[in-house]
C-alpha positions in Angstrom: -3.8 0.7 22.7 -1.4 3.4 21.6 -0.3 3.4 18.0 2.5 5.4 16.3 1.4 5.7 12.7 4.3 6.6 10.3 3.3 7.9 6.8 0.0 9.1 8.2 -0.6 11.5 5.3 -0.3 8.9 2.5 -3.1 7.1 0.7 -3.1 4.0 3.0 -2.0 5.9 6.2 -5.0 8.3 6.0 -7.4 5.3 6.0 -5.6 3.7 8.9 -6.1 6.8 10.9 -9.8 7.1 9.9 -10.6 3.5 10.9 -8.6 3.3 14.1 -11.5 3.4 16.5 -10.4 2.1 19.9 -6.7 3.1 19.3 -5.0 6.2 20.6 -3.1 7.2 17.4 -0.1 9.5 17.2 0.5 10.4 13.6 4.0 11.0 12.0 4.6 12.5 8.6 7.7 13.8 6.9 5.8 16.8 5.7 5.4 19.6 8.2 1.8 20.1 9.4 0.6 16.8 8.0 0.8 14.9 11.3 1.0 15.2 15.0 4.8 14.9 14.6 7.2 15.6 11.8 10.0 13.2 11.1 11.7 12.0 8.0 12.8 8.5 8.8 15.4 8.5 6.0 17.0 11.7 7.1 16.9 11.0 10.9 19.4 9.0 12.8 18.4 5.8 14.6 19.0 7.6 17.9 16.6 10.3 16.9 14.0 7.8 15.9 14.5 5.9 19.2 14.1 9.1 21.2 10.7 9.8 19.5 9.6 6.2 20.2 10.7 6.4 23.8 8.9 9.7 24.3 5.6 8.6 22.7 5.7 5.1 24.3 3.5 3.3 21.7 2.3 -0.3 22.0 2.8 -0.7 18.2 4.4 1.2 15.4 2.8 1.1 11.9 5.1 2.0 9.0 3.0 3.2 6.0 5.8 5.4 4.8 7.7 4.8 1.5 8.4 6.0 -2.0 6.5 4.6 -5.0 7.5 6.8 -7.9 10.9 8.4 -8.0 14.5 7.8 -9.2 16.3 4.7 -7.7 18.3 6.8 -5.2 15.1 8.2 -3.7 13.5 4.8 -3.6 16.6 3.4 -1.7 16.3 6.3 0.7 12.6 6.0 1.4 12.2 2.2 1.2 15.5 0.9 2.5 17.4 3.5 4.6 14.2 4.7 6.3 13.3 1.1 7.3 16.8 0.4 8.5 16.7 3.5 10.8 13.3 2.4 12.2 14.4 -1.2 12.8 17.6 0.0 14.5 15.6 2.3 16.7 13.3 -0.6 17.7 16.1 -3.0 18.6 15.7 -2.5 22.3 12.0 -1.5 22.5 9.3 -4.1 23.3 7.0 -2.7 20.6 5.3 -4.5 17.7 6.2 -3.2 14.2 3.7 -3.5 11.3 5.6 -2.7 8.2 3.9 -2.3 4.8 5.6 -4.3 2.0 4.2 -4.7 -1.5 3.2 -7.4 -4.0 5.8 -5.8 -6.2 8.3 -7.8 -4.1 7.1 -11.0 -5.8 7.6 -9.8 -9.4 6.9 -12.3 -12.2 4.9 -15.3 -11.0 3.3 -18.2 -13.0 -0.1 -17.3 -14.5 -3.0 -19.0 -12.7 -1.2 -19.7 -9.5 -2.1 -17.7 -6.3 1.0 -16.2 -4.7 1.8 -17.5 -1.2 4.2 -16.0 1.2 6.7 -18.8 0.5 6.9 -17.8 -3.2 10.5 -16.8 -4.0 10.6 -13.0 -4.6 11.8 -11.9 -8.0 11.0 -8.2 -8.2 10.9 -6.2 -11.4 12.4 -2.7 -11.2 13.7 -0.4 -8.5 10.4 -0.2 -6.6 10.0 -3.9 -6.0 13.7 -4.3 -5.3 13.8 -1.6 -2.7 10.5 -2.8 -1.1 11.9 -6.3 -0.8 15.1 -5.0 0.8 13.0 -3.2 3.4 11.0 -6.3 4.2 14.2 -8.4 4.5 15.6 -5.8 6.9 12.5 -6.2 9.1 12.7 -10.0 8.9 16.4 -10.1 9.8 16.0 -7.9 12.8 14.1 -10.6 14.9 11.7 -8.0 16.3 8.1 -8.5 17.2 7.2 -7.6 13.6 5.2 -8.5 10.5 5.5 -7.2 7.0 2.2 -7.0 5.2 2.7 -7.5 1.5 -0.2 -5.3 0.2 -1.3 -6.1 -3.4 -3.0 -3.3 -5.3 -4.9 -1.0 -2.9 -7.9 0.8 -4.5 -10.6 3.2 -3.4 -11.3 6.8 -2.3 -8.3 9.0 -2.1 -6.4 7.0 -4.7 -3.7 9.2 -6.3 -3.8 10.1 -9.9 -0.5 8.4 -10.5 -2.3 5.0 -10.4 -4.3 3.6 -13.3 -7.7 3.9 -11.7 -7.0 7.3 -10.2 -5.7 8.5 -13.6 -8.7 7.2 -15.4 -11.2 8.6 -12.9 -9.5 12.0 -13.2 -9.5 11.8 -17.0 -13.2 11.0 -17.1 -13.9 14.1 -15.1 -11.6 16.3 -17.2 -12.4 18.4 -20.3 -10.3 16.1 -22.5 -12.0 14.6 -25.5 -10.9 11.1 -24.6 -8.9 9.2 -22.0 -5.9 7.3 -23.3 -4.4 4.4 -21.5 -1.7 1.9 -22.3 -2.2 -1.9 -22.6 -4.8 -3.3 -20.2 -3.9 -6.9 -20.7 -2.4 -7.6 -17.3 -4.3 -9.0 -14.3 -3.9 -7.6 -10.8 -5.3 -8.3 -7.3 -7.1 -5.2 -6.3 -8.0 -4.8 -2.6 -10.0 -1.9 -1.1 -7.8 0.5 0.8 -10.2 0.4 3.8 -9.9 -3.4 4.0 -6.1 -2.9 3.9 -6.4 -0.5 6.8 -8.4 -3.0 8.8 -5.7 -5.7 8.2 -3.1 -3.3 9.4 -5.0 -2.5 12.6 -5.7 -6.2 13.2 -2.0 -6.9 12.9 -1.1 -4.1 15.3 -3.5 -5.5 17.9 -3.2 -9.2 17.4 -1.8 -11.2 20.4 1.3 -13.2 20.3 3.9 -13.5 17.6 2.8 -13.3 14.0 4.3 -14.8 10.8 7.1 -12.6 9.4 5.2 -11.9 6.1 1.5 -11.9 5.3 -0.3 -11.2 2.0 -3.1 -8.6 2.0 -5.2 -8.7 -1.1 -8.6 -9.7 -2.5 -7.7 -13.2 -3.5 -8.9 -12.5 -7.1 -7.0 -11.7 -10.3 -8.8 -8.9 -12.2 -8.0 -7.8 -15.7 -7.0 -4.1 -15.8 -9.4 -3.8 -18.6 -12.3 -4.7 -16.3 -11.3 -2.0 -13.9 -11.3 0.7 -16.6 -14.6 -0.6 -18.1 -16.3 -0.5 -14.7 -15.1 3.0 -14.0 -16.4 4.2 -17.4 -19.8 2.6 -16.7 -20.0 4.3 -13.3 -19.1 7.6 -14.9 -21.8 7.2 -17.5 -21.8 8.2 -21.2 -19.1 10.7 -22.1 -15.5 10.5 -23.0 -14.3 7.4 -24.7 -11.4 5.4 -23.3 -8.7 4.6 -25.9 -6.5 1.6 -25.2 -3.1 1.7 -26.9 -1.2 -1.4 -27.7 2.0 0.1 -26.5 2.6 2.2 -23.4 1.5 1.5 -19.9 3.8 0.7 -17.1 6.9 -1.4 -17.7 6.0 -3.5 -14.7 2.6 -4.4 -16.2 4.4 -5.6 -19.3 6.8 -7.8 -17.3 4.4 -8.9 -14.6 1.3 -10.0 -16.4 -0.6 -11.7 -13.6 -0.9 -11.6 -9.8 -3.4 -13.0 -7.3 -2.8 -13.3 -3.5 -3.3 -16.4 -1.6 -4.9 -15.3 1.6 -4.8 -18.4 3.7 -2.0 -17.3 6.0 -3.5 -13.9 6.8 -6.9 -15.4 7.5 -5.4 -17.9 9.9 -3.1 -15.3 11.6 -5.4 -12.3 11.9 -8.9 -13.6 11.2 -9.0 -11.0 8.4 -10.6 -11.3 5.0 -11.5 -8.6 2.5 -15.0 -7.2 2.8 -15.4 -4.7 -0.1 -16.1 -5.7 -3.7 -14.3 -4.0 -6.5 -17.4 -2.2 -7.8 -17.9 -0.5 -4.5 -14.3 0.5 -4.4 -14.6 2.1 -7.8 -17.9 3.8 -7.1 -16.4 5.4 -3.9 -13.2 6.4 -5.9 -15.4 8.1 -8.5 -17.4 9.9 -5.9 -14.3 11.0 -4.1 -12.7 12.4 -7.3 -15.9 14.4 -7.8 -15.7 15.8 -4.2 -12.1 16.7 -4.7 -12.9 18.5 -8.0 -15.7 20.5 -6.2 -13.2 21.6 -3.6 -10.8 23.0 -6.1 
């Protein structure tokens, strides 16, 4: 099966490529030299995207591209315009699209209730709003497509812009202590390699799929537990100082999330296979390997 992987140089995209045994993968990145092909979906025209798809003739397109941290205009460009261009290019192509959405599309949800795909989205902030717009564009296009709403991917290669990545980097730094904002929120953390397996399962699954599927662990974990576990893995050393204020605005407004995985298990036969402790140990080892290479 031939797969066109967009966003191949990103955190999730790299793991999709690494786990795509049995697939013939053509990678696409907006950064020159980071993939087999270089294309910025947001800057390209639908005709240019369609030409690339026609030339590569994939059986499925996986869109792992997107913008997570930027100003609103950049998020609109990377999460909405880019998706619109891709969807327009696929309008006449018999190709499955696997698009990566985000749990941020749900926004605030009732504490204690797992989030199903039928939950009304109520995103908080530009990221969730623009990711939801991208998902809705995919849904409205009536393609052979599925949007995977990925909850909080975690594991090796995690960027330092995330809580776990930042704490792991801080624990390996020369700083006297690692300072974090409030850790009161609960999140559903899912290993990035399990996410990659769900993406590949969606790309190769026969028949039509539901328009949206949750991809998570099915557990709500306190942020404090993630940080404590990382500190235990790192061993005695720098203390972690939790401040009552600070942290992300989204964590303050969205205090709890847990994915309901019933639909994805039925549609893809997929379930998460990696526990959080393993994800964090592998993240810790990866940050050490990256430090050694510098």
